[in-house]
C-alpha positions as CSV (number, residue, x, y, z in Angstrom):
1,M,0.0,0.0,0.0
2,A,1.3,3.4,-0.9
3,K,2.1,5.9,1.8
4,T,-0.9,8.1,2.5
5,N,-1.6,11.3,4.4
6,Y,-5.4,11.3,5.0
7,R,-5.0,13.9,7.7
8,K,-3.8,16.5,5.2
9,G,-7.0,16.1,3.2
10,M,-9.2,16.4,6.2
11,K,-7.4,19.2,8.0
12,N,-9.2,22.1,6.2
13,Y,-12.6,20.4,6.7
14,L,-12.0,19.8,10.4
15,D,-10.6,23.3,10.9
16,D,-13.7,24.8,9.2
17,L,-16.0,22.6,11.2
18,S,-14.6,23.9,14.4
19,K,-14.9,27.6,13.5
20,K,-17.8,29.8,14.5
21,G,-20.2,30.0,11.6
22,Y,-22.6,27.9,9.6
23,Q,-20.6,26.0,7.0
24,P,-19.9,23.2,7.6
25,G,-21.9,22.2,10.6
26,G,-23.9,19.4,12.1
27,G,-25.6,18.4,8.9
28,S,-22.3,18.2,7.1
29,A,-20.8,16.2,9.9
30,G,-23.8,13.9,9.9
31,A,-23.4,13.3,6.2
32,L,-19.7,12.6,6.7
33,A,-20.5,10.1,9.6
34,F,-22.9,8.3,7.2
35,C,-20.2,8.0,4.5
36,L,-17.7,6.8,7.1
37,G,-20.2,4.2,8.3
38,A,-21.2,3.1,4.8
39,S,-17.5,2.8,3.8
40,L,-16.8,0.5,6.8
41,V,-19.9,-1.6,6.0
42,I,-18.8,-1.8,2.3
43,K,-15.4,-2.9,3.4
44,S,-16.9,-5.6,5.6
45,I,-19.0,-6.9,2.8
46,Q,-16.1,-7.0,0.4
47,H,-14.0,-8.9,3.0
48,T,-16.9,-11.4,3.5
49,L,-17.2,-12.1,-0.2
50,K,-14.8,-14.9,-0.8
51,K,-14.5,-17.6,-3.4
52,D,-16.0,-20.2,-0.9
53,T,-19.0,-18.0,0.0
54,P,-22.2,-20.0,-0.9
55,A,-23.9,-18.7,-4.1
56,G,-27.1,-17.6,-2.4
57,E,-25.3,-15.7,0.3
58,K,-22.9,-14.2,-2.3
59,N,-25.7,-12.9,-4.4
60,R,-27.5,-11.4,-1.4
61,L,-24.2,-9.7,-0.3
62,K,-23.5,-8.4,-3.7
63,K,-26.9,-6.8,-3.9
64,R,-26.4,-5.2,-0.5
65,L,-23.0,-4.0,-1.5
66,A,-24.5,-2.3,-4.5
67,N,-27.2,-0.7,-2.3
68,F,-24.6,0.6,0.1
69,L,-22.5,2.0,-2.7
70,A,-25.5,3.8,-4.1
71,L,-26.5,5.2,-0.7
72,K,-22.9,6.4,0.0
73,N,-22.7,8.0,-3.4
74,K,-26.0,9.8,-2.9
75,V,-25.1,11.2,0.6
76,Y,-21.5,12.1,-0.2
77,P,-22.2,15.4,-1.9
78,W,-24.3,16.5,1.0
79,I,-21.1,17.0,3.1
80,D,-20.8,20.2,1.2
81,K,-24.4,20.9,0.1
82,D,-25.9,21.0,3.6
83,G,-23.8,23.9,4.7
84,E,-24.3,25.8,1.4
85,Y,-28.1,25.5,1.7
86,F,-28.2,26.5,5.4
87,S,-25.8,29.4,4.9
88,G,-27.8,30.5,1.9
89,A,-31.0,30.4,4.0
90,L,-29.5,32.6,6.7
91,K,-28.3,35.2,4.2
92,S,-31.6,35.3,2.3
93,K,-35.1,36.6,2.9
94,G,-38.6,35.8,1.8
95,A,-39.1,33.2,-0.9
96,K,-35.4,32.7,-1.5
97,R,-34.9,31.9,2.2
98,R,-37.9,29.4,2.2
99,Q,-36.4,27.7,-0.9
100,K,-33.0,27.3,0.7
101,L,-34.6,26.0,3.9
102,K,-36.6,23.5,1.8
103,E,-33.4,22.3,0.2
104,A,-31.6,22.0,3.5
105,E,-34.5,20.2,5.0
106,R,-34.7,17.8,2.0
107,L,-31.1,16.8,2.6
108,T,-31.6,16.4,6.3
109,R,-34.7,14.2,5.7
110,G,-32.8,12.3,3.0
111,L,-30.0,11.6,5.4
112,A,-32.4,10.2,7.9
113,Q,-34.0,8.0,5.2
114,A,-30.6,6.8,4.0
115,A,-29.7,5.9,7.6
116,R,-32.9,3.9,8.1
117,R,-32.4,2.1,4.8
118,A,-28.8,1.3,5.8
119,F,-30.0,-0.1,9.1
120,S,-32.4,-2.3,7.3
121,L,-29.7,-3.6,5.0
122,T,-27.2,-4.2,7.8
123,K,-29.8,-6.3,9.7
124,E,-30.2,-8.5,6.6
125,I,-26.5,-9.3,6.4
126,E,-25.2,-8.9,9.9
127,S,-25.0,-12.7,10.5
128,D,-23.2,-13.2,7.2
129,I,-20.3,-10.9,8.0
130,R,-17.1,-12.7,8.8
131,K,-16.0,-12.5,12.4
132,S,-12.6,-11.2,11.4
133,I,-14.1,-8.0,10.1
134,K,-17.2,-7.8,12.4
135,S,-15.6,-4.9,14.4
136,D,-15.4,-2.7,11.3
137,F,-18.9,-3.6,10.4
138,S,-20.2,-2.7,13.9
139,L,-18.3,0.5,13.9
140,G,-19.9,1.4,10.6
141,V,-23.3,0.8,12.0
142,E,-22.5,3.1,14.9
143,F,-21.4,5.9,12.5
144,I,-24.7,5.4,10.6
145,K,-26.6,5.8,13.9
146,I,-24.8,9.0,14.5
147,S,-25.8,10.3,11.1
148,E,-29.5,9.6,11.9
149,L,-29.2,11.3,15.2
150,S,-27.5,14.3,13.4
151,A,-30.5,14.5,11.1
152,S,-32.9,14.5,14.0
153,F,-31.0,17.2,15.9
154,N,-30.7,19.4,12.8
155,L,-34.4,19.3,12.0
156,E,-35.2,20.4,15.5
157,A,-32.5,23.1,15.5
158,N,-33.6,24.5,12.2
159,K,-37.2,24.6,13.4
160,I,-36.1,26.7,16.4
161,I,-33.8,29.0,14.4
162,F,-36.3,29.8,11.7
163,T,-39.6,29.6,13.5
164,G,-38.8,30.2,17.1
165,K,-40.7,27.0,17.9
166,G,-39.3,23.8,19.2
167,N,-39.5,21.1,21.9
168,G,-37.3,23.0,24.3
């Protein structure tokens, strides 16, 4: 494996995430958590797919692998888009603000739906995952849980910010 420096690629994002402001924020971090989780689940499925895997199990795992790849590819752009929409809503007024809020809410609800779909898929294959990679699989599921929690928190926070109404 070639020498890598993943920290360098993440530094700007993490620095921006820690700054006061609205881009990126919790929605972006939730999308990132989803993608981290999906990547670990994908890795676990790929490690489980071996030559000696029974045909029926192999077909089921390949279908779930394709589902996870599609979910990850769908959510990945939201790491940037969520902050753009939210920031745009704060800077706008009237109809333009409502449109940006709708876009941000659509992403947040989409993240929650992707997480629920991912949970359903993981339950279908959990018993098939090889023990040697089960810890990565379980960690992936936890990241996906965090992404769903992020979506819930963001929907509530946005409701409070833009309407003054909330549960607290």
